[in-house]
C-alpha positions as CSV (number, residue, x, y, z in Angstrom):
1,X,4.5,-27.7,-2.7
2,X,7.5,-25.8,-3.9
3,X,9.8,-23.8,-1.6
4,X,8.6,-20.6,-3.4
5,X,4.9,-21.6,-2.9
6,X,5.5,-22.3,0.8
7,X,7.2,-19.0,1.2
8,X,4.3,-17.2,-0.3
9,X,1.8,-19.2,1.9
10,X,3.9,-18.2,5.0
11,X,3.7,-14.5,4.0
12,X,-0.1,-14.7,3.5
13,X,-0.5,-16.5,6.9
14,X,1.7,-13.9,8.6
15,X,-0.4,-11.0,7.2
16,X,-3.7,-12.6,8.2
17,X,-2.4,-13.6,11.7
18,X,-1.1,-10.1,12.3
19,X,-4.4,-8.6,11.3
20,X,-6.2,-10.9,13.7
21,X,-3.8,-10.4,16.6
22,X,-3.0,-6.6,16.4
23,X,-5.2,-5.1,13.7
24,X,-2.3,-4.7,11.2
25,X,0.6,-6.7,9.8
26,X,3.6,-6.3,7.6
27,X,6.1,-8.6,5.9
28,X,9.3,-8.0,4.1
29,X,10.4,-9.2,0.6
30,X,6.9,-9.5,-0.6
31,X,8.1,-9.6,-4.2
32,X,11.5,-10.5,-5.7
33,X,14.1,-7.7,-5.8
34,X,14.1,-7.5,-9.6
35,X,10.3,-7.0,-9.6
36,X,10.6,-4.2,-6.9
37,X,13.3,-2.6,-9.0
38,X,11.0,-2.7,-12.1
39,X,8.2,-1.1,-10.2
40,X,10.7,1.6,-8.9
41,X,11.7,2.3,-12.4
42,X,8.1,2.5,-13.6
43,X,7.3,5.1,-10.9
44,X,10.4,7.1,-11.8
45,X,9.4,7.1,-15.4
46,X,5.9,8.3,-14.5
47,X,7.3,11.1,-12.5
48,X,9.7,12.3,-15.2
49,X,6.9,12.1,-17.9
50,X,4.6,14.2,-15.7
51,X,2.0,11.4,-15.5
52,X,1.6,11.6,-11.7
53,X,-1.3,13.7,-10.6
54,X,-2.0,15.4,-7.3
55,X,-4.0,13.2,-5.0
56,X,-7.4,14.2,-3.8
57,X,-9.5,13.4,-0.7
58,X,-12.6,11.3,-1.0
59,X,-13.9,9.2,-3.9
60,X,-14.9,10.2,-7.5
61,X,-18.3,11.3,-6.3
62,X,-17.0,13.7,-3.6
63,X,-13.4,14.6,-4.5
64,X,-11.5,17.6,-3.1
65,X,-7.9,18.7,-2.9
66,X,-6.4,19.9,0.3
67,X,-2.6,20.0,0.5
68,X,-2.8,20.7,4.3
69,X,-4.1,17.1,4.6
70,X,-2.2,15.3,1.9
71,X,0.2,16.4,-0.8
72,X,1.3,13.3,-2.6
73,X,1.0,12.5,-6.3
74,X,-0.6,9.3,-7.7
75,X,-1.0,7.3,-10.9
76,X,-3.6,4.5,-11.0
77,X,-2.6,1.0,-12.2
78,X,-4.9,-0.6,-14.7
79,X,-6.4,-4.1,-14.0
80,X,-5.3,-5.3,-17.4
81,X,-1.9,-3.8,-17.4
82,X,0.6,-5.4,-19.7
83,X,3.6,-4.1,-17.9
84,X,5.6,-7.2,-16.8
85,X,6.4,-5.9,-13.3
86,X,2.8,-4.7,-12.6
87,X,1.5,-8.1,-13.8
88,X,3.6,-10.0,-11.3
89,X,2.5,-7.6,-8.5
90,X,-1.2,-7.9,-9.5
91,X,-1.1,-11.7,-9.8
92,X,0.3,-12.1,-6.3
93,X,-2.3,-9.8,-4.9
94,X,-5.0,-11.8,-6.6
95,X,-3.6,-15.0,-5.1
96,X,-3.7,-13.3,-1.7
97,X,-7.3,-12.3,-2.3
98,X,-8.2,-15.9,-3.3
99,X,-6.5,-17.2,-0.1
100,X,-8.3,-14.6,2.0
101,X,-11.6,-15.5,0.5
102,X,-11.0,-19.2,0.9
103,X,-9.7,-19.2,4.5
104,X,-11.4,-16.1,6.0
105,X,-14.6,-15.9,3.9
106,X,-14.0,-12.3,3.1
107,X,-15.9,-12.2,-0.2
108,X,-13.4,-9.7,-1.8
109,X,-14.3,-9.2,-5.5
110,X,-12.1,-6.4,-6.8
111,X,-8.8,-4.6,-6.2
112,X,-7.6,-1.1,-7.1
113,X,-4.2,0.4,-6.6
114,X,-2.0,3.3,-7.6
115,X,1.6,4.4,-7.4
116,X,2.2,7.2,-4.8
117,X,5.0,9.6,-4.8
118,X,5.8,11.9,-1.8
119,X,8.3,14.6,-2.4
120,X,10.7,15.6,0.5
121,X,8.5,17.1,3.2
122,X,5.2,15.7,1.8
123,X,2.8,13.9,4.1
124,X,-0.7,12.5,4.6
125,X,-2.4,13.4,7.9
126,X,-4.1,10.8,10.1
127,X,-7.1,9.2,8.3
128,X,-8.9,5.9,7.6
129,X,-9.3,4.6,4.0
130,X,-13.1,4.0,4.1
131,X,-15.1,6.7,2.4
132,X,-18.2,8.1,4.1
133,X,-20.2,7.9,0.9
134,X,-18.9,4.5,-0.2
135,X,-18.2,1.4,2.0
136,X,-16.6,-0.9,-0.5
137,X,-13.0,-0.8,0.7
138,X,-12.3,-3.6,3.2
139,X,-8.6,-4.0,3.3
140,X,-5.7,-1.7,2.6
141,X,-2.3,-2.9,1.4
142,X,0.8,-0.8,0.8
143,X,3.9,-2.0,-1.0
144,X,7.0,0.2,-0.5
145,X,9.5,1.0,-3.2
146,X,12.3,2.8,-1.4
147,X,15.7,1.2,-1.8
148,X,18.2,1.5,1.0
149,X,15.8,3.5,3.2
150,X,17.2,4.5,6.6
151,X,15.9,5.7,9.9
152,X,17.2,9.2,9.2
153,X,15.2,9.4,6.0
154,X,12.0,9.6,8.0
155,X,8.8,9.0,6.0
156,X,7.4,6.3,8.4
157,X,3.8,5.2,8.3
158,X,2.1,5.7,11.7
159,X,-0.5,3.0,12.6
160,X,-3.0,3.7,15.4
161,X,-4.8,0.5,16.5
162,X,-7.6,1.2,19.0
163,X,-6.6,0.4,22.6
164,X,-2.9,-0.1,21.7
165,X,0.2,1.9,21.3
166,X,1.0,3.5,18.0
167,X,3.3,1.7,15.6
168,X,5.7,3.4,13.2
169,X,7.0,1.4,10.2
170,X,9.8,2.4,7.9
171,X,8.9,2.3,4.2
172,X,11.7,0.0,3.1
173,X,11.6,-1.5,-0.4
174,X,9.7,-4.8,-0.7
175,X,7.9,-4.4,2.7
176,X,4.1,-4.7,2.5
177,X,1.6,-3.4,5.2
178,X,-1.9,-4.8,5.6
179,X,-4.9,-3.6,7.6
180,X,-8.6,-3.0,7.6
181,X,-9.7,0.0,5.6
182,X,-12.6,0.9,7.8
183,X,-10.8,0.5,11.2
184,X,-7.2,1.5,11.4
185,X,-6.3,5.2,11.5
186,X,-2.9,5.8,9.9
187,X,-0.7,8.6,8.6
188,X,2.3,9.2,6.4
189,X,5.0,11.3,8.0
190,X,7.2,13.6,5.9
191,X,10.5,12.2,4.5
192,X,13.5,14.3,5.4
193,X,16.1,13.4,2.7
194,X,14.5,12.1,-0.5
195,X,11.3,11.1,-2.2
196,X,9.2,8.4,-0.7
197,X,7.5,5.9,-3.1
198,X,4.9,3.2,-2.8
199,X,2.0,1.4,-4.3
200,X,-1.2,1.8,-2.3
201,X,-4.1,-0.6,-2.9
202,X,-7.5,-1.5,-1.6
203,X,-9.4,-4.8,-1.6
204,X,-13.1,-4.3,-2.2
205,X,-16.3,-6.3,-2.1
């Protein structure tokens, strides 16, 4: 096994073990810096071209917009994207899904994800990612795209595992957060100084 393959395996194991031990996990440097930078540039281009759309609450069957609950903008990533940076991202997620299915018998079949852009002061109130009318989402995974993010920038994600203290994670570039979609309440706190960017995704069966 190559050093790169071993590093990836260690990341997958850390995400799974964190989920088992504490209901959430996160690791840093999930993708190489040049891939993160490419995804950062992609999102920036989407924002300047007005391709980002206001995010709603619920699924396609029951979708509403409430900026008192969330006020981010999103752009969905296509499964068959030819963008070189999105392809690297999607291929690694697919390897993680394969590893999950092999080691944990999770039966994940599909994955969906979108870019998310939070302007200064934007937020997403406490929620879970499982829809009342659709139970397909099993695991949530968030990749952050914020270079040189600092404590004073704010914009943490709050994680609220049942029976344990809340955890607040900075959205630093290359960091990925993993948890069950139907269990873990979480929220996005406002950023204070600059826009906050990520790719949010959901593993489904």
